N, C-alpha and C positions, 0 to 999 in steps of 0.2 A: 677611238675618237678620230673623227675626220674633220680637218679644217674646212670651213665653208667659204672663206674668202682669204686673201693674203694676210689681212690684219684684223679680221673680226669674225668671231663665231666659230663654234665647233659643234658637230653633230655627235651625240653620244648614243651608242647602241649597247645592247646587252645588259642593261640595268633596269630594274623596276623601281621607280622612285617611291612607290608606296611602302617598300620594305628594304631599301638599300642599307647596306652595312655602314658602320662608321668609316671604314677604310674607303669604300666607294664614295661616301659623302665627301671625304677629304680630297679625293681625286677630282670629283665634280667641282668643288670649290676652287681648287687650284686651276682647273681648266677655265673656269669663268673669270677668275682674277687675271689670268694670262690673256684670254681671248675676248673677254667682255660680254660674252653671250654663249649660252648652250641651248641646243635644241634636242628634245627628247620626243621622238615620234611614237605613236601607238601606245601611249601609257593609259592605264586604266586607273585613274585617280578619282576617288570619291571626294566630296567636299571635305570630309574629315581627313583624308590622306593629304589633300592639298594644304590644309591648315597645318597638319603635323610636319610636312616637308618644309613649309615656310618657317615654322618655329625653330627648325634646326639651324636656320641662318641667324636667328636673334628675334627681337621683338617684332610684332606685326603692326605696321602703321595702318590705321583705319582710314580708308579713302573718304575724302569729303567732297569729291567731284562727281562720282557716279553713284547711282542707287546701290544699296547693299543687299546682298542675299538675305532675305528675312530670317531664315533659320541659322545663317552663318554670317554674322556681321563683319567677320574678318575678310569676306570675299565680296569684292565690288563687281557688279554686273556691267560689263562693257559690251554693249550690243549695238550693232549697226543694222538698220533696216535696208532691204534691197533698194528702196527708192532714195536713200540718202546719198547726196552727191559729195559732201565733204568727209574728210577722214575723221576718225575719233579724235577729239581734242581740237579739231578745227584747223590745225596747222602742225608743222613739225614741232615736236616737244620732247621734253624729258619728264618721265613720270614723277609726280610729287615735287616738282620744282617750285611749286607754290608754298610748300611747307617751310617753316622756320629751319628745321633740320630735315633735308630731303631724305627719302628712303635710300637704302643701299642699292636696291634693285626692285624688280617686279617679277612675279611668277605668273605667267599667262597660261591659262589652261583653256584651250579651244574646245568648247562643248558642241558647237554647231558651226560648220563651215560651209561657205557657198561652193558650188561645183567648180568654179574657177574665180580667179581674182581674189580680192580681199586681202591682198598682201600687206604685211607689216614689215617696214624696213627698219634696219638698225644701223647704228654707227658706233664706233669705238672712240669716244671722245678723248679718253686719256692718251691713246696712241697718237691721235691727230694733234693734240696739244703738245706732246713731247716732240713730234716731228717739226711742228711750227717753231717751237722754242729753239731747237737745234739749228734750223735755217736762219732764224733771227740772230742767234749768237754768232753764226758764221759770218753774217754781214758785218757785225761790229768788229770781229777779229780782223777782217780784211781792211777795215777803214783806218 
C-alpha cells in the first residue's frame, strides 16, 4: 500500500478485488478507514464482481440521482459526455448526501476513461474536521 497524499488516499496493489480473501478485505477496510480512500488500478471487475465486493461492506444503497444499469440496478451509471463542461453532480459534493442516512461510501469502477483529464478529486473530511476542531480548541485554551 502506497499513500497518495499526506492525509488522504492509498493505492493498493497486489490484490484482485474480484476474489480477495477475508484477510485482504480486512486490510483494505482498515486502509480506507484510516486514509479515507483507496485506489485499485487495473482490476477486472464484472458487474457481478462489483456488486459482490460492495456487499462485503454491507447493504447497497440504490442511487436515486443517476440512471441505473438495467440488468444490475445496484449499479448507477455515472457518465460524462466529452462536450459536458460541468463536473458530475454540478459542483463539489459528497455522494448520497441527499439521503436520510447517507451511504458509508461509494465504489467507483471506471469502465471507459478519456485519454487525459476527467479527474475525480477526493478529500478526507474526517481528518479535516479533526484538525479544525484541534485548532479551535487551541484558541479557546489560550483565551
